[in-house]
mmCIF file as gemmi writes it, N, C-alpha and C atoms, coordinates in Angstrom:
data_model
loop_
_atom_site.group_PDB
_atom_site.id
_atom_site.type_symbol
_atom_site.label_atom_id
_atom_site.label_alt_id
_atom_site.label_comp_id
_atom_site.label_asym_id
_atom_site.label_entity_id
_atom_site.label_seq_id
_atom_site.pdbx_PDB_ins_code
_atom_site.Cartn_x
_atom_site.Cartn_y
_atom_site.Cartn_z
_atom_site.occupancy
_atom_site.B_iso_or_equiv
_atom_site.pdbx_formal_charge
_atom_site.auth_seq_id
_atom_site.auth_asym_id
_atom_site.pdbx_PDB_model_num
ATOM 1 N N . MET Axp A 1 ? 88.859 111.674 86.944 1 0 ? 1 A 1
ATOM 2 C CA . MET Axp A 1 ? 88.354 113.007 87.244 1 0 ? 1 A 1
ATOM 3 C C . MET Axp A 1 ? 87.245 113.408 86.008 1 0 ? 1 A 1
ATOM 4 N N . LEU Axp A 2 ? 86.285 113.695 86.586 1 0 ? 2 A 1
ATOM 5 C CA . LEU Axp A 2 ? 84.907 114.084 85.527 1 0 ? 2 A 1
ATOM 6 C C . LEU Axp A 2 ? 85.112 115.57 85.378 1 0 ? 2 A 1
ATOM 7 N N . LEU Axp A 3 ? 85.501 116.252 84.09 1 0 ? 3 A 1
ATOM 8 C CA . LEU Axp A 3 ? 85.496 117.51 84.063 1 0 ? 3 A 1
ATOM 9 C C . LEU Axp A 3 ? 84.229 118.203 83.592 1 0 ? 3 A 1
ATOM 10 N N . ASN Axp A 4 ? 83.028 117.509 83.659 1 0 ? 4 A 1
ATOM 11 C CA . ASN Axp A 4 ? 81.744 118.065 83.526 1 0 ? 4 A 1
ATOM 12 C C . ASN Axp A 4 ? 81.658 119.102 82.322 1 0 ? 4 A 1
ATOM 13 N N . GLY Axp A 5 ? 82.239 118.83 81.185 1 0 ? 5 A 1
ATOM 14 C CA . GLY Axp A 5 ? 82.241 119.642 80.417 1 0 ? 5 A 1
ATOM 15 C C . GLY Axp A 5 ? 83.261 120.861 80.245 1 0 ? 5 A 1
ATOM 16 N N . THR Axp A 6 ? 83.936 120.976 81.383 1 0 ? 6 A 1
ATOM 17 C CA . THR Axp A 6 ? 84.969 122.024 81.437 1 0 ? 6 A 1
ATOM 18 C C . THR Axp A 6 ? 86.078 121.702 80.136 1 0 ? 6 A 1
ATOM 19 N N . GLY Axp A 7 ? 86.424 120.403 79.912 1 0 ? 7 A 1
ATOM 20 C CA . GLY Axp A 7 ? 87.307 120.245 78.91 1 0 ? 7 A 1
ATOM 21 C C . GLY Axp A 7 ? 86.99 120.888 77.591 1 0 ? 7 A 1
ATOM 22 N N . GLU Axp A 8 ? 85.743 120.772 77.271 1 0 ? 8 A 1
ATOM 23 C CA . GLU Axp A 8 ? 85.067 121.207 76.059 1 0 ? 8 A 1
ATOM 24 C C . GLU Axp A 8 ? 85.329 122.746 75.847 1 0 ? 8 A 1
ATOM 25 N N . VAL Axp A 9 ? 84.832 123.49 76.868 1 0 ? 9 A 1
ATOM 26 C CA . VAL Axp A 9 ? 84.892 124.94 77.104 1 0 ? 9 A 1
ATOM 27 C C . VAL Axp A 9 ? 86.141 125.371 76.995 1 0 ? 9 A 1
ATOM 28 N N . ILE Axp A 10 ? 87.327 124.592 77.697 1 0 ? 10 A 1
ATOM 29 C CA . ILE Axp A 10 ? 88.59 125.196 77.615 1 0 ? 10 A 1
ATOM 30 C C . ILE Axp A 10 ? 88.987 124.825 76.117 1 0 ? 10 A 1
ATOM 31 N N . ASP Axp A 11 ? 88.614 123.671 75.643 1 0 ? 11 A 1
ATOM 32 C CA . ASP Axp A 11 ? 89.081 123.636 74.186 1 0 ? 11 A 1
ATOM 33 C C . ASP Axp A 11 ? 88.706 124.728 73.124 1 0 ? 11 A 1
ATOM 34 N N . ASP Axp A 12 ? 87.398 125.161 73.565 1 0 ? 12 A 1
ATOM 35 C CA . ASP Axp A 12 ? 86.765 126.298 72.725 1 0 ? 12 A 1
ATOM 36 C C . ASP Axp A 12 ? 87.257 127.774 72.978 1 0 ? 12 A 1
ATOM 37 N N . HIS Axp A 13 ? 87.813 127.8 74.039 1 0 ? 13 A 1
ATOM 38 C CA . HIS Axp A 13 ? 88.398 129.226 74.404 1 0 ? 13 A 1
ATOM 39 C C . HIS Axp A 13 ? 89.224 129.616 73.347 1 0 ? 13 A 1
ATOM 40 N N . GLU Axp A 14 ? 89.591 131.015 73.233 1 0 ? 14 A 1
ATOM 41 C CA . GLU Axp A 14 ? 90.39 131.727 72.382 1 0 ? 14 A 1
ATOM 42 C C . GLU Axp A 14 ? 91.808 131.738 73.043 1 0 ? 14 A 1
ATOM 43 N N . TYR Axp A 15 ? 92.825 131.311 72.398 1 0 ? 15 A 1
ATOM 44 C CA . TYR Axp A 15 ? 94.105 131.327 72.893 1 0 ? 15 A 1
ATOM 45 C C . TYR Axp A 15 ? 95.161 132.274 72.064 1 0 ? 15 A 1
ATOM 46 N N . PRO Axp A 16 ? 96.25 132.688 72.663 1 0 ? 16 A 1
ATOM 47 C CA . PRO Axp A 16 ? 96.695 132.625 74.058 1 0 ? 16 A 1
ATOM 48 C C . PRO Axp A 16 ? 95.539 133.067 75.111 1 0 ? 16 A 1
ATOM 49 N N . ALA Axp A 17 ? 95.716 132.347 76.284 1 0 ? 17 A 1
ATOM 50 C CA . ALA Axp A 17 ? 94.819 132.753 77.329 1 0 ? 17 A 1
ATOM 51 C C . ALA Axp A 17 ? 95.75 132.748 78.672 1 0 ? 17 A 1
ATOM 52 N N . THR Axp A 18 ? 95.299 133.722 79.676 1 0 ? 18 A 1
ATOM 53 C CA . THR Axp A 18 ? 95.972 133.698 80.984 1 0 ? 18 A 1
ATOM 54 C C . THR Axp A 18 ? 95.163 132.872 81.861 1 0 ? 18 A 1
ATOM 55 N N . THR Axp A 19 ? 96.033 132.549 83.122 1 0 ? 19 A 1
ATOM 56 C CA . THR Axp A 19 ? 95.276 131.901 84.255 1 0 ? 19 A 1
ATOM 57 C C . THR Axp A 19 ? 94.082 132.783 84.57 1 0 ? 19 A 1
ATOM 58 N N . GLU Axp A 20 ? 94.286 133.915 84.733 1 0 ? 20 A 1
ATOM 59 C CA . GLU Axp A 20 ? 93.273 134.956 85.232 1 0 ? 20 A 1
ATOM 60 C C . GLU Axp A 20 ? 91.957 134.934 84.236 1 0 ? 20 A 1
ATOM 61 N N . GLU Axp A 21 ? 92.396 134.863 83.042 1 0 ? 21 A 1
ATOM 62 C CA . GLU Axp A 21 ? 91.198 134.835 82.03 1 0 ? 21 A 1
ATOM 63 C C . GLU Axp A 21 ? 90.309 133.516 82.316 1 0 ? 21 A 1
ATOM 64 N N . LEU Axp A 22 ? 90.949 132.491 82.409 1 0 ? 22 A 1
ATOM 65 C CA . LEU Axp A 22 ? 90.416 131.057 82.598 1 0 ? 22 A 1
ATOM 66 C C . LEU Axp A 22 ? 89.424 131.15 83.642 1 0 ? 22 A 1
ATOM 67 N N . ILE Axp A 23 ? 90.211 131.649 84.971 1 0 ? 23 A 1
ATOM 68 C CA . ILE Axp A 23 ? 89.402 131.676 86.237 1 0 ? 23 A 1
ATOM 69 C C . ILE Axp A 23 ? 88.214 132.785 86.123 1 0 ? 23 A 1
ATOM 70 N N . ALA Axp A 24 ? 88.367 133.796 85.356 1 0 ? 24 A 1
ATOM 71 C CA . ALA Axp A 24 ? 87.265 134.556 85.284 1 0 ? 24 A 1
ATOM 72 C C . ALA Axp A 24 ? 85.972 133.891 84.489 1 0 ? 24 A 1
ATOM 73 N N . ASP Axp A 25 ? 86.55 133.252 83.447 1 0 ? 25 A 1
ATOM 74 C CA . ASP Axp A 25 ? 85.379 132.586 82.513 1 0 ? 25 A 1
ATOM 75 C C . ASP Axp A 25 ? 84.843 131.35 83.1 1 0 ? 25 A 1
ATOM 76 N N . TYR Axp A 26 ? 85.619 130.554 83.563 1 0 ? 26 A 1
ATOM 77 C CA . TYR Axp A 26 ? 85.23 128.979 84.045 1 0 ? 26 A 1
ATOM 78 C C . TYR Axp A 26 ? 85.391 128.952 85.665 1 0 ? 26 A 1
ATOM 79 N N . GLY Axp A 27 ? 85.95 129.761 86.323 1 0 ? 27 A 1
ATOM 80 C CA . GLY Axp A 27 ? 86.111 129.41 87.533 1 0 ? 27 A 1
ATOM 81 C C . GLY Axp A 27 ? 85.01 128.863 88.45 1 0 ? 27 A 1
ATOM 82 N N . ASP Axp A 28 ? 83.802 128.973 88.22 1 0 ? 28 A 1
ATOM 83 C CA . ASP Axp A 28 ? 82.654 128.561 88.93 1 0 ? 28 A 1
ATOM 84 C C . ASP Axp A 28 ? 82.344 127.122 88.524 1 0 ? 28 A 1
ATOM 85 N N . ARG Axp A 29 ? 82.943 126.524 87.507 1 0 ? 29 A 1
ATOM 86 C CA . ARG Axp A 29 ? 82.65 125.188 87.12 1 0 ? 29 A 1
ATOM 87 C C . ARG Axp A 29 ? 83.303 124.326 88.035 1 0 ? 29 A 1
ATOM 88 N N . THR Axp A 30 ? 82.492 123.145 88.507 1 0 ? 30 A 1
ATOM 89 C CA . THR Axp A 30 ? 82.908 122.218 89.281 1 0 ? 30 A 1
ATOM 90 C C . THR Axp A 30 ? 83.607 121.053 88.607 1 0 ? 30 A 1
ATOM 91 N N . LEU Axp A 31 ? 84.712 120.35 89.094 1 0 ? 31 A 1
ATOM 92 C CA . LEU Axp A 31 ? 85.19 119.316 88.822 1 0 ? 31 A 1
ATOM 93 C C . LEU Axp A 31 ? 85.033 118.124 89.788 1 0 ? 31 A 1
ATOM 94 N N . GLU Axp A 32 ? 84.399 117.037 89.238 1 0 ? 32 A 1
ATOM 95 C CA . GLU Axp A 32 ? 84.118 116.037 90.028 1 0 ? 32 A 1
ATOM 96 C C . GLU Axp A 32 ? 85.298 115.201 90.394 1 0 ? 32 A 1
ATOM 97 N N . LEU Axp A 33 ? 85.786 114.877 91.559 1 0 ? 33 A 1
ATOM 98 C CA . LEU Axp A 33 ? 87.063 114.184 91.86 1 0 ? 33 A 1
ATOM 99 C C . LEU Axp A 33 ? 86.713 112.859 92.663 1 0 ? 33 A 1
ATOM 100 N N . PRO Axp A 34 ? 87.524 111.855 92.401 1 0 ? 34 A 1
ATOM 101 C CA . PRO Axp A 34 ? 87.135 110.596 93.266 1 0 ? 34 A 1
ATOM 102 C C . PRO Axp A 34 ? 86.728 110.86 94.754 1 0 ? 34 A 1
ATOM 103 N N . ASN Axp A 35 ? 87.469 111.759 95.403 1 0 ? 35 A 1
ATOM 104 C CA . ASN Axp A 35 ? 87.229 112.161 96.775 1 0 ? 35 A 1
ATOM 105 C C . ASN Axp A 35 ? 86.702 113.392 97.198 1 0 ? 35 A 1
ATOM 106 N N . GLY Axp A 36 ? 85.951 113.824 96.212 1 0 ? 36 A 1
ATOM 107 C CA . GLY Axp A 36 ? 85.196 115.228 96.55 1 0 ? 36 A 1
ATOM 108 C C . GLY Axp A 36 ? 85.126 115.99 95.355 1 0 ? 36 A 1
ATOM 109 N N . SER Axp A 37 ? 85.157 117.441 95.315 1 0 ? 37 A 1
ATOM 110 C CA . SER Axp A 37 ? 85.076 118.29 94.107 1 0 ? 37 A 1
ATOM 111 C C . SER Axp A 37 ? 85.891 119.596 94.367 1 0 ? 37 A 1
ATOM 112 N N . GLU Axp A 38 ? 86.058 120.202 93.489 1 0 ? 38 A 1
ATOM 113 C CA . GLU Axp A 38 ? 86.828 121.461 93.591 1 0 ? 38 A 1
ATOM 114 C C . GLU Axp A 38 ? 86.401 122.198 92.459 1 0 ? 38 A 1
ATOM 115 N N . THR Axp A 39 ? 86.433 123.688 92.495 1 0 ? 39 A 1
ATOM 116 C CA . THR Axp A 39 ? 86.057 124.637 91.324 1 0 ? 39 A 1
ATOM 117 C C . THR Axp A 39 ? 87.259 124.652 90.428 1 0 ? 39 A 1
ATOM 118 N N . VAL Axp A 40 ? 87.195 125.009 89.319 1 0 ? 40 A 1
ATOM 119 C CA . VAL Axp A 40 ? 88.374 125.385 88.437 1 0 ? 40 A 1
ATOM 120 C C . VAL Axp A 40 ? 89.163 126.802 89.134 1 0 ? 40 A 1
ATOM 121 N N . GLU Axp A 41 ? 88.334 127.58 89.637 1 0 ? 41 A 1
ATOM 122 C CA . GLU Axp A 41 ? 88.967 128.552 90.433 1 0 ? 41 A 1
ATOM 123 C C . GLU Axp A 41 ? 90.131 128.272 91.438 1 0 ? 41 A 1
ATOM 124 N N . GLU Axp A 42 ? 89.426 127.302 92.178 1 0 ? 42 A 1
ATOM 125 C CA . GLU Axp A 42 ? 90.398 126.495 93.413 1 0 ? 42 A 1
ATOM 126 C C . GLU Axp A 42 ? 91.747 125.977 92.729 1 0 ? 42 A 1
ATOM 127 N N . VAL Axp A 43 ? 91.471 125.316 91.822 1 0 ? 43 A 1
ATOM 128 C CA . VAL Axp A 43 ? 92.427 124.631 90.995 1 0 ? 43 A 1
ATOM 129 C C . VAL Axp A 43 ? 93.488 125.472 90.378 1 0 ? 43 A 1
ATOM 130 N N . LEU Axp A 44 ? 93.141 126.362 89.655 1 0 ? 44 A 1
ATOM 131 C CA . LEU Axp A 44 ? 94.095 127.426 89.058 1 0 ? 44 A 1
ATOM 132 C C . LEU Axp A 44 ? 94.658 128.132 89.801 1 0 ? 44 A 1
ATOM 133 N N . ALA Axp A 45 ? 93.952 128.584 91.097 1 0 ? 45 A 1
ATOM 134 C CA . ALA Axp A 45 ? 94.621 129.617 91.912 1 0 ? 45 A 1
ATOM 135 C C . ALA Axp A 45 ? 95.824 129.041 92.655 1 0 ? 45 A 1
ATOM 136 N N . ARG Axp A 46 ? 96.072 127.975 92.52 1 0 ? 46 A 1
ATOM 137 C CA . ARG Axp A 46 ? 97.316 127.269 92.96 1 0 ? 46 A 1
ATOM 138 C C . ARG Axp A 46 ? 98.588 127.379 92.062 1 0 ? 46 A 1
ATOM 139 N N . LEU Axp A 47 ? 98.233 127.799 90.892 1 0 ? 47 A 1
ATOM 140 C CA . LEU Axp A 47 ? 99.414 128.167 90.121 1 0 ? 47 A 1
ATOM 141 C C . LEU Axp A 47 ? 99.874 129.513 89.928 1 0 ? 47 A 1
ATOM 142 N N . GLU Axp A 48 ? 101.05 129.721 89.528 1 0 ? 48 A 1
ATOM 143 C CA . GLU Axp A 48 ? 101.385 131.106 89.35 1 0 ? 48 A 1
ATOM 144 C C . GLU Axp A 48 ? 100.765 131.593 88.035 1 0 ? 48 A 1
ATOM 145 N N . SER Axp A 49 ? 100.678 132.824 87.919 1 0 ? 49 A 1
ATOM 146 C CA . SER Axp A 49 ? 100.108 133.371 86.625 1 0 ? 49 A 1
ATOM 147 C C . SER Axp A 49 ? 100.653 133.058 85.294 1 0 ? 49 A 1
ATOM 148 N N . GLU Axp A 50 ? 100.226 132.59 84.266 1 0 ? 50 A 1
ATOM 149 C CA . GLU Axp A 50 ? 100.92 132.185 83.335 1 0 ? 50 A 1
ATOM 150 C C . GLU Axp A 50 ? 99.921 132.237 82.222 1 0 ? 50 A 1
ATOM 151 N N . THR Axp A 51 ? 100.611 132.167 80.917 1 0 ? 51 A 1
ATOM 152 C CA . THR Axp A 51 ? 99.867 132.346 79.57 1 0 ? 51 A 1
ATOM 153 C C . THR Axp A 51 ? 100.078 131.042 78.822 1 0 ? 51 A 1
ATOM 154 N N . PHE Axp A 52 ? 98.655 130.382 78.682 1 0 ? 52 A 1
ATOM 155 C CA . PHE Axp A 52 ? 98.652 129.103 77.839 1 0 ? 52 A 1
ATOM 156 C C . PHE Axp A 52 ? 98.442 129.423 76.338 1 0 ? 52 A 1
ATOM 157 N N . ALA Axp A 53 ? 99.272 128.75 75.565 1 0 ? 53 A 1
ATOM 158 C CA . ALA Axp A 53 ? 99.389 128.929 74.256 1 0 ? 53 A 1
ATOM 159 C C . ALA Axp A 53 ? 98.09 128.308 73.364 1 0 ? 53 A 1
ATOM 160 N N . ASN Axp A 54 ? 97.75 127.161 73.973 1 0 ? 54 A 1
ATOM 161 C CA . ASN Axp A 54 ? 96.869 126.406 73.49 1 0 ? 54 A 1
ATOM 162 C C . ASN Axp A 54 ? 95.894 125.689 74.523 1 0 ? 54 A 1
ATOM 163 N N . PRO Axp A 55 ? 94.779 124.985 74.071 1 0 ? 55 A 1
ATOM 164 C CA . PRO Axp A 55 ? 94.031 124.083 74.898 1 0 ? 55 A 1
ATOM 165 C C . PRO Axp A 55 ? 94.787 123.114 75.739 1 0 ? 55 A 1
ATOM 166 N N . GLU Axp A 56 ? 95.643 122.456 75.13 1 0 ? 56 A 1
ATOM 167 C CA . GLU Axp A 56 ? 96.358 121.449 75.775 1 0 ? 56 A 1
ATOM 168 C C . GLU Axp A 56 ? 97.23 121.769 76.758 1 0 ? 56 A 1
ATOM 169 N N . GLU Axp A 57 ? 97.76 122.871 77.074 1 0 ? 57 A 1
ATOM 170 C CA . GLU Axp A 57 ? 98.492 123.518 77.989 1 0 ? 57 A 1
ATOM 171 C C . GLU Axp A 57 ? 97.544 123.936 79.052 1 0 ? 57 A 1
ATOM 172 N N . ALA Axp A 58 ? 96.531 124.378 78.79 1 0 ? 58 A 1
ATOM 173 C CA . ALA Axp A 58 ? 95.464 124.705 79.878 1 0 ? 58 A 1
ATOM 174 C C . ALA Axp A 58 ? 94.887 123.31 80.521 1 0 ? 58 A 1
ATOM 175 N N . ARG Axp A 59 ? 94.426 122.415 79.757 1 0 ? 59 A 1
ATOM 176 C CA . ARG Axp A 59 ? 94.118 121.187 80.068 1 0 ? 59 A 1
ATOM 177 C C . ARG Axp A 59 ? 95.087 120.528 81.204 1 0 ? 59 A 1
ATOM 178 N N . PHE Axp A 60 ? 96.528 120.575 80.665 1 0 ? 60 A 1
ATOM 179 C CA . PHE Axp A 60 ? 97.477 119.904 81.657 1 0 ? 60 A 1
ATOM 180 C C . PHE Axp A 60 ? 97.604 120.821 82.928 1 0 ? 60 A 1
ATOM 181 N N . ALA Axp A 61 ? 97.389 121.95 82.893 1 0 ? 61 A 1
ATOM 182 C CA . ALA Axp A 61 ? 97.594 122.928 84.097 1 0 ? 61 A 1
ATOM 183 C C . ALA Axp A 61 ? 96.456 122.506 85.054 1 0 ? 61 A 1
ATOM 184 N N . VAL Axp A 62 ? 95.245 122.367 84.594 1 0 ? 62 A 1
ATOM 185 C CA . VAL Axp A 62 ? 94.271 122.006 85.473 1 0 ? 62 A 1
ATOM 186 C C . VAL Axp A 62 ? 94.394 120.477 85.923 1 0 ? 62 A 1
ATOM 187 N N . TYR Axp A 63 ? 94.777 119.607 85.146 1 0 ? 63 A 1
ATOM 188 C CA . TYR Axp A 63 ? 95.133 118.2 85.613 1 0 ? 63 A 1
ATOM 189 C C . TYR Axp A 63 ? 96.255 117.972 86.642 1 0 ? 63 A 1
ATOM 190 N N . CYS Axp A 64 ? 97.227 118.959 86.554 1 0 ? 64 A 1
ATOM 191 C CA . CYS Axp A 64 ? 98.483 119.071 87.352 1 0 ? 64 A 1
ATOM 192 C C . CYS Axp A 64 ? 98.095 119.676 88.763 1 0 ? 64 A 1
ATOM 193 N N . ALA Axp A 65 ? 97.095 120.548 88.858 1 0 ? 65 A 1
ATOM 194 C CA . ALA Axp A 65 ? 96.835 121.348 90.044 1 0 ? 65 A 1
ATOM 195 C C . ALA Axp A 65 ? 95.873 120.857 90.883 1 0 ? 65 A 1
ATOM 196 N N . VAL Axp A 66 ? 95.164 120.008 90.703 1 0 ? 66 A 1
ATOM 197 C CA . VAL Axp A 66 ? 94.162 119.319 91.274 1 0 ? 66 A 1
ATOM 198 C C . VAL Axp A 66 ? 94.842 118.844 92.67 1 0 ? 66 A 1
ATOM 199 N N . SER Axp A 67 ? 94.039 118.813 93.714 1 0 ? 67 A 1
ATOM 200 C CA . SER Axp A 67 ? 94.66 118.427 94.964 1 0 ? 67 A 1
ATOM 201 C C . SER Axp A 67 ? 94.466 117.12 95.156 1 0 ? 67 A 1
ATOM 202 N N . ASN Axp A 68 ? 94.721 116.365 96.361 1 0 ? 68 A 1
ATOM 203 C CA . ASN Axp A 68 ? 94.708 114.877 96.42 1 0 ? 68 A 1
ATOM 204 C C . ASN Axp A 68 ? 93.413 114.3 96.459 1 0 ? 68 A 1
ATOM 205 N N . LYS Axp A 69 ? 92.381 115.157 96.428 1 0 ? 69 A 1
ATOM 206 C CA . LYS Axp A 69 ? 91.091 114.696 96.26 1 0 ? 69 A 1
ATOM 207 C C . LYS Axp A 69 ? 90.944 113.949 94.761 1 0 ? 69 A 1
ATOM 208 N N . ALA Axp A 70 ? 91.911 114.166 93.942 1 0 ? 70 A 1
ATOM 209 C CA . ALA Axp A 70 ? 91.929 113.592 92.622 1 0 ? 70 A 1
ATOM 210 C C . ALA Axp A 70 ? 92.599 112.209 92.608 1 0 ? 70 A 1
ATOM 211 N N . VAL Axp A 71 ? 93.069 111.632 93.594 1 0 ? 71 A 1
ATOM 212 C CA . VAL Axp A 71 ? 93.878 110.442 93.664 1 0 ? 71 A 1
ATOM 213 C C . VAL Axp A 71 ? 93.046 109.433 94.515 1 0 ? 71 A 1
ATOM 214 N N . GLY Axp A 72 ? 93.183 108.261 94.473 1 0 ? 72 A 1
ATOM 215 C CA . GLY Axp A 72 ? 92.379 107.245 95.162 1 0 ? 72 A 1
ATOM 216 C C . GLY Axp A 72 ? 93 107.088 96.547 1 0 ? 72 A 1
ATOM 217 N N . ARG Axp A 73 ? 93.969 106.441 96.853 1 0 ? 73 A 1
ATOM 218 C CA . ARG Axp A 73 ? 94.627 106.363 98.231 1 0 ? 73 A 1
ATOM 219 C C . ARG Axp A 73 ? 95.808 107.139 98.294 1 0 ? 73 A 1
ATOM 220 N N . VAL Axp A 74 ? 96.02 108.136 98.86 1 0 ? 74 A 1
ATOM 221 C CA . VAL Axp A 74 ? 97.257 109.042 98.998 1 0 ? 74 A 1
ATOM 222 C C . VAL Axp A 74 ? 98.439 108.289 99.296 1 0 ? 74 A 1
ATOM 223 N N . GLY Axp A 75 ? 99.533 108.313 98.577 1 0 ? 75 A 1
ATOM 224 C CA . GLY Axp A 75 ? 100.644 107.583 98.905 1 0 ? 75 A 1
ATOM 225 C C . GLY Axp A 75 ? 100.832 106.134 98.44 1 0 ? 75 A 1
ATOM 226 N N . TYR Axp A 76 ? 99.677 105.691 97.826 1 0 ? 76 A 1
ATOM 227 C CA . TYR Axp A 76 ? 99.635 104.323 97.142 1 0 ? 76 A 1
ATOM 228 C C . TYR Axp A 76 ? 100.455 104.214 95.826 1 0 ? 76 A 1
ATOM 229 N N . SER Axp A 77 ? 100.969 102.986 95.833 1 0 ? 77 A 1
ATOM 230 C CA . SER Axp A 77 ? 101.846 102.796 94.601 1 0 ? 77 A 1
ATOM 231 C C . SER Axp A 77 ? 101.664 101.225 94.658 1 0 ? 77 A 1
ATOM 232 N N . ASP Axp A 78 ? 101.207 100.621 93.398 1 0 ? 78 A 1
ATOM 233 C CA . ASP Axp A 78 ? 101.394 99.212 93.477 1 0 ? 78 A 1
ATOM 234 C C . ASP Axp A 78 ? 102.581 98.905 92.899 1 0 ? 78 A 1
ATOM 235 N N . ARG Axp A 79 ? 103.562 99.522 92.747 1 0 ? 79 A 1
ATOM 236 C CA . ARG Axp A 79 ? 104.765 99.146 92.23 1 0 ? 79 A 1
ATOM 237 C C . ARG Axp A 79 ? 105.917 99.278 93.545 1 0 ? 79 A 1
ATOM 238 N N . ASP Axp A 80 ? 105.677 99.859 94.566 1 0 ? 80 A 1
ATOM 239 C CA . ASP Axp A 80 ? 106.701 100.055 95.677 1 0 ? 80 A 1
ATOM 240 C C . ASP Axp A 80 ? 106.165 98.999 96.646 1 0 ? 80 A 1
ATOM 241 N N . PRO Axp A 81 ? 107.207 98.404 97.431 1 0 ? 81 A 1
ATOM 242 C CA . PRO Axp A 81 ? 106.876 97.666 98.612 1 0 ? 81 A 1
ATOM 243 C C . PRO Axp A 81 ? 106.007 98.532 99.696 1 0 ? 81 A 1
ATOM 244 N N . THR Axp A 82 ? 105.182 97.852 100.457 1 0 ? 82 A 1
ATOM 245 C CA . THR Axp A 82 ? 104.379 98.645 101.442 1 0 ? 82 A 1
ATOM 246 C C . THR Axp A 82 ? 105.374 98.849 102.633 1 0 ? 82 A 1
ATOM 247 N N . PRO Axp A 83 ? 105.483 100.222 103.017 1 0 ? 83 A 1
ATOM 248 C CA . PRO Axp A 83 ? 106.464 100.573 103.962 1 0 ? 83 A 1
ATOM 249 C C . PRO Axp A 83 ? 106.118 99.938 105.504 1 0 ? 83 A 1
ATOM 250 N N . PRO Axp A 84 ? 107.147 99.715 106.353 1 0 ? 84 A 1
ATOM 251 C CA . PRO Axp A 84 ? 106.886 99.214 107.472 1 0 ? 84 A 1
ATOM 252 C C . PRO Axp A 84 ? 106.014 100.03 108.344 1 0 ? 84 A 1
ATOM 253 N N . GLY Axp A 85 ? 105.075 99.253 109.136 1 0 ? 85 A 1
ATOM 254 C CA . GLY Axp A 85 ? 104.069 100.193 109.993 1 0 ? 85 A 1
ATOM 255 C C . GLY Axp A 85 ? 103.113 100.764 109.189 1 0 ? 85 A 1
ATOM 256 N N . SER Axp A 86 ? 102.948 100.629 107.789 1 0 ? 86 A 1
ATOM 257 C CA . SER Axp A 86 ? 101.749 101.076 107.304 1 0 ? 86 A 1
ATOM 258 C C . SER Axp A 86 ? 100.329 100.593 107.574 1 0 ? 86 A 1
ATOM 259 N N . PRO Axp A 87 ? 99.376 101.284 107.518 1 0 ? 87 A 1
ATOM 260 C CA . PRO Axp A 87 ? 98.1 100.821 107.98 1 0 ? 87 A 1
ATOM 261 C C . PRO Axp A 87 ? 97.603 99.77 106.86 1 0 ? 87 A 1
ATOM 262 N N . TYR Axp A 88 ? 98.217 99.901 105.615 1 0 ? 88 A 1
ATOM 263 C CA . TYR Axp A 88 ? 97.714 99.263 104.425 1 0 ? 88 A 1
ATOM 264 C C . TYR Axp A 88 ? 98.528 98.094 104.355 1 0 ? 88 A 1
ATOM 265 N N . SER Axp A 89 ? 99.523 97.715 104.989 1 0 ? 89 A 1
ATOM 266 C CA . SER Axp A 89 ? 100.347 96.392 104.655 1 0 ? 89 A 1
ATOM 267 C C . SER Axp A 89 ? 99.539 95.123 105.046 1 0 ? 89 A 1
ATOM 268 N N . PRO Axp A 90 ? 99.918 94.158 104.276 1 0 ? 90 A 1
ATOM 269 C CA . PRO Axp A 90 ? 99.006 92.964 104.375 1 0 ? 90 A 1
ATOM 270 C C . PRO Axp A 90 ? 99.518 92.145 105.609 1 0 ? 90 A 1
ATOM 271 N N . GLU Axp A 91 ? 98.673 91.425 106.053 1 0 ? 91 A 1
ATOM 272 C CA . GLU Axp A 91 ? 99.048 90.556 107.365 1 0 ? 91 A 1
ATOM 273 C C . GLU Axp A 91 ? 100.246 89.632 106.948 1 0 ? 91 A 1
ATOM 274 N N . SER Axp A 92 ? 101.1 89.547 107.996 1 0 ? 92 A 1
ATOM 275 C CA . SER Axp A 92 ? 102.096 88.773 107.878 1 0 ? 92 A 1
ATOM 276 C C . SER Axp A 92 ? 101.876 87.345 107.906 1 0 ? 92 A 1
ATOM 277 N N . VAL Axp A 93 ? 102.409 86.542 107.232 1 0 ? 93 A 1
ATOM 278 C CA . VAL Axp A 93 ? 102.266 85.123 107.186 1 0 ? 93 A 1
ATOM 279 C C . VAL Axp A 93 ? 103.531 84.351 107.171 1 0 ? 93 A 1
ATOM 280 N N . SER Axp A 94 ? 103.589 83.493 108.214 1 0 ? 94 A 1
ATOM 281 C CA . SER Axp A 94 ? 104.717 82.739 108.448 1 0 ? 94 A 1
ATOM 282 C C . SER Axp A 94 ? 104.606 81.45 107.698 1 0 ? 94 A 1
ATOM 283 N N . PHE Axp A 95 ? 105.725 80.877 106.97 1 0 ? 95 A 1
ATOM 284 C CA . PHE Axp A 95 ? 105.569 79.446 106.433 1 0 ? 95 A 1
ATOM 285 C C . PHE Axp A 95 ? 106.382 78.51 107.282 1 0 ? 95 A 1
């Protein structure tokens, strides 16, 4: 995720700060994601109103609230076996 300078302005913001304050100040900033983009307002609007004590809490809120546009392949895990019938399953090989 490319924050396009949003992380720096979040760091420089005066804390404590509420979700609404961050939306008012930075809501029009665009976050470039691997599969599209979203504004800070779209991301933070998914959360309940909360007060952030420091920049780290605000950054984590943004990271946690982005949509599935921020992930490569939805549902993919290189640690789990491919579920039966998945379009991503490898070709069967018989020995």
